[in-house]
C-alpha distance (Angstrom), angle and dihedral (degrees) to the residues before:
residue distance angle dihedral
M1 . . .
L2 3.81 . .
T3 3.78 89.3 .
Q4 3.81 91.2 54.0
I5 3.81 91.2 49.2
S6 3.81 91.9 49.5
I7 3.82 90.6 49.0
G8 3.82 90.1 50.6
Q9 3.81 91.5 49.1
S10 3.80 89.7 48.9
I11 3.81 92.0 52.7
I12 3.79 91.6 47.7
S13 3.79 92.6 48.3
Q14 3.82 90.5 50.3
Y15 3.80 94.3 49.8
F16 3.80 101.7 34.9
E17 3.81 120.2 51.4
F18 3.79 109.8 -176.4
S19 3.79 89.9 -174.0
E20 3.82 88.2 73.1
V21 3.81 92.0 61.3
N22 3.79 116.0 104.2
W23 3.80 98.3 -147.7
E24 3.79 93.2 -170.5
R25 3.82 88.9 57.9
V26 3.81 89.7 46.3
Y27 3.79 89.3 54.1
E28 3.80 91.9 49.6
A29 3.81 92.2 47.4
S30 3.81 90.6 49.9
L31 3.80 90.9 52.6
E32 3.81 90.3 48.8
T33 3.81 91.3 52.5
I34 3.81 91.9 47.4
Y35 3.83 90.0 47.5
M36 3.81 93.6 51.4
T37 3.79 92.1 45.1
F38 3.81 96.2 45.6
V39 3.82 97.0 46.6
S40 3.81 92.1 43.6
V41 3.81 93.0 49.2
I42 3.80 92.3 53.5
A43 3.81 92.1 51.6
V44 3.81 93.3 41.3
F45 3.81 92.1 50.1
F46 3.81 94.6 57.2
L47 3.80 95.6 37.1
G48 3.80 90.7 47.9
I49 3.80 92.2 51.2
I50 3.81 90.1 50.8
L51 3.82 93.2 47.0
G52 3.79 91.5 46.1
L53 3.80 91.7 50.8
I54 3.80 92.7 48.7
L55 3.80 92.7 48.6
F56 3.81 92.3 45.9
E57 3.79 97.3 45.2
T58 3.81 97.8 42.5
G59 3.81 93.2 41.4
E60 3.80 91.1 65.2
K61 3.81 96.7 47.3
N62 3.81 123.7 92.4
N63 3.81 99.2 -160.9
L64 3.80 119.3 107.7
F65 3.81 96.6 -117.5
S66 3.81 92.9 54.4
K67 3.79 91.7 46.9
I68 3.81 91.4 51.8
I69 3.82 92.2 48.2
H70 3.80 90.8 47.8
Q71 3.80 93.5 49.4
V72 3.81 93.5 47.0
V73 3.81 94.8 47.8
A74 3.81 92.4 42.9
F75 3.81 89.8 49.4
F76 3.80 94.1 55.1
V77 3.81 92.2 40.9
N78 3.79 91.0 53.7
I79 3.81 92.3 46.6
F80 3.81 95.6 53.1
R81 3.80 91.2 42.0
S82 3.80 90.5 53.6
I83 3.80 101.0 48.0
P84 3.83 111.7 91.9
F85 3.79 109.0 -115.0
I86 3.79 96.3 -123.2
I87 3.83 89.5 54.9
L88 3.81 92.6 44.4
I89 3.79 93.5 53.9
V90 3.82 90.3 51.2
L91 3.81 92.0 48.2
L92 3.81 90.1 51.0
I93 3.81 95.7 51.6
P94 3.86 94.3 101.7
F95 3.82 91.5 46.0
T96 3.81 91.7 45.3
K97 3.81 92.7 49.3
E98 3.80 90.2 50.2
L99 3.81 92.9 46.6
V100 3.82 102.9 43.8
G101 3.81 100.7 16.6
S102 3.79 94.9 -117.4
M103 3.78 139.9 62.0
T104 3.81 95.2 -150.3
G105 3.78 133.4 61.7
P106 3.82 133.5 53.3
T107 3.81 95.4 -69.4
A108 3.80 91.0 52.7
G109 3.80 89.5 59.5
L110 3.81 94.1 56.8
P111 3.85 100.6 82.2
A112 3.79 93.2 54.3
L113 3.81 92.5 42.7
I114 3.80 91.8 52.1
L115 3.81 96.3 43.3
A116 3.79 91.7 47.8
S117 3.81 95.4 48.6
A118 3.82 106.5 34.0
P119 3.85 95.2 68.1
F120 3.81 90.8 47.7
Y121 3.79 91.8 50.4
G122 3.80 91.2 43.5
R123 3.80 89.5 60.2
L124 3.81 90.4 49.8
V125 3.81 90.3 51.4
E126 3.80 91.1 48.8
T127 3.81 89.7 51.7
G128 3.81 89.9 50.5
F129 3.80 90.8 53.1
R130 3.81 91.6 48.8
E131 3.81 90.7 54.9
I132 3.82 91.4 61.9
D133 3.79 114.5 107.0
R134 3.79 106.0 -101.7
G135 3.80 89.3 -141.4
V136 3.81 91.0 65.7
I137 3.80 91.1 55.9
E138 3.81 92.5 45.4
A139 3.81 90.7 49.7
A140 3.81 90.5 54.3
E141 3.80 90.7 48.1
S142 3.81 91.8 49.9
M143 3.81 89.5 54.4
G144 3.80 89.9 57.3
A145 3.80 99.9 -101.7
N146 3.79 113.1 161.9
K147 3.80 124.3 -136.2
A148 3.81 94.9 -92.1
E149 3.81 91.5 50.4
I150 3.79 91.6 48.9
I151 3.80 90.9 51.3
L152 3.82 95.9 45.2
K153 3.81 99.4 35.7
V154 3.81 103.5 31.1
L155 3.81 116.1 16.9
I156 3.79 100.0 42.3
P157 3.85 98.3 37.5
E158 3.82 93.1 45.5
S159 3.79 93.5 47.9
L160 3.82 96.2 38.3
P161 3.84 95.5 111.5
S162 3.82 89.5 53.7
I163 3.80 91.0 45.1
I164 3.82 91.8 52.3
A165 3.81 92.9 44.3
G166 3.80 89.3 48.7
I167 3.80 95.1 50.7
T168 3.81 89.3 47.7
T169 3.80 90.9 54.9
T170 3.80 90.7 44.5
T171 3.80 92.6 49.5
I172 3.80 91.0 53.2
S173 3.80 89.0 50.6
L174 3.80 88.7 50.2
V175 3.80 91.0 55.4
G176 3.81 87.8 56.1
Y177 3.80 90.8 46.8
T178 3.82 91.2 52.4
A179 3.80 88.5 56.1
M180 3.82 90.3 53.6
A181 3.79 91.3 44.5
G182 3.79 89.0 53.1
V183 3.79 90.7 60.2
I184 3.81 90.8 67.0
G185 3.78 96.5 42.7
A186 3.80 109.0 -76.9
G187 3.79 92.1 121.2
G188 3.77 126.5 -135.1
L189 3.78 131.0 103.9
G190 3.80 92.8 -43.9
N191 3.79 90.2 58.3
L192 3.80 89.8 47.0
A193 3.80 93.3 50.0
Y194 3.80 94.4 47.2
L195 3.81 106.0 36.0
E196 3.79 101.1 31.6
G197 3.77 98.3 25.9
F198 3.80 109.8 34.6
Q199 3.81 102.8 24.4
R200 3.79 94.0 44.1
S201 3.83 93.0 43.6
Q202 3.79 94.0 -117.3
P203 3.84 103.8 138.7
T204 3.80 92.0 175.7
V205 3.81 90.5 64.8
T206 3.82 90.2 51.1
L207 3.82 90.1 48.3
V208 3.80 93.2 50.6
A209 3.82 92.1 48.0
T210 3.81 90.9 48.9
I211 3.80 92.7 49.7
L212 3.81 91.5 50.0
I213 3.82 91.4 50.2
L214 3.82 89.5 50.6
I215 3.80 91.4 49.5
L216 3.82 90.3 50.5
V217 3.82 91.0 50.1
F218 3.82 92.2 49.0
I219 3.81 91.0 50.1
I220 3.82 92.2 49.9
Q221 3.81 92.5 47.5
T222 3.81 92.6 47.6
I223 3.81 92.8 50.1
G224 3.81 91.0 46.6
D225 3.81 92.8 49.8
L226 3.79 91.9 48.7
L227 3.79 92.1 50.8
V228 3.80 93.4 47.6
N229 3.82 92.0 48.7
R230 3.79 90.5 48.8
I231 3.81 94.9 48.0
D232 3.79 101.1 37.5
K233 3.82 107.9 86.4
R234 3.81 96.2 172.9
């Protein structure tokens, strides 16, 4: 048994050289990933709520205007949900350069991250609204609640566990997207793993970046689960 362990340690020490890791660069890359994820999540949260509300409200109306709005919003949501992220970020390079003045760096990755994730989260929010008991909404309407009160006091509070679970799932997807964005110059742990790890034949750097991404995902999932369990009273 001890022999097998020593052989395993020998193989690991031959393949992984932790002395080649620039820990200052790892720290910077981690901050870049957290920055891209955090800023994107804030924008995606609000955009997703708005998209979900529009899809939910217009989907239940029979008038022509509501149907047109629903079809248009659903069309664009489905398009941006369907385009693979790596292709989307390339397509958005001219727009990104015009918007932020550069096509590289963490800030340059934000437009693609937001546009890729907001439609996905919007659909999750819409699903959460549809799961609400219709009788609760009708009761609020019968008591004279206006549309804003129904949204703020019925729809969002009743679907809050779904909203939190949805943003948790979306945030984890965003972490993966930041890794892909890093491959084409957005920075972060993905950039570190690909440029300094893979292209320079330094597998230890790739391993460290992967472990840090996994740790970040586990933290996000744990926080999301705790919030859902605390909020969900069913």
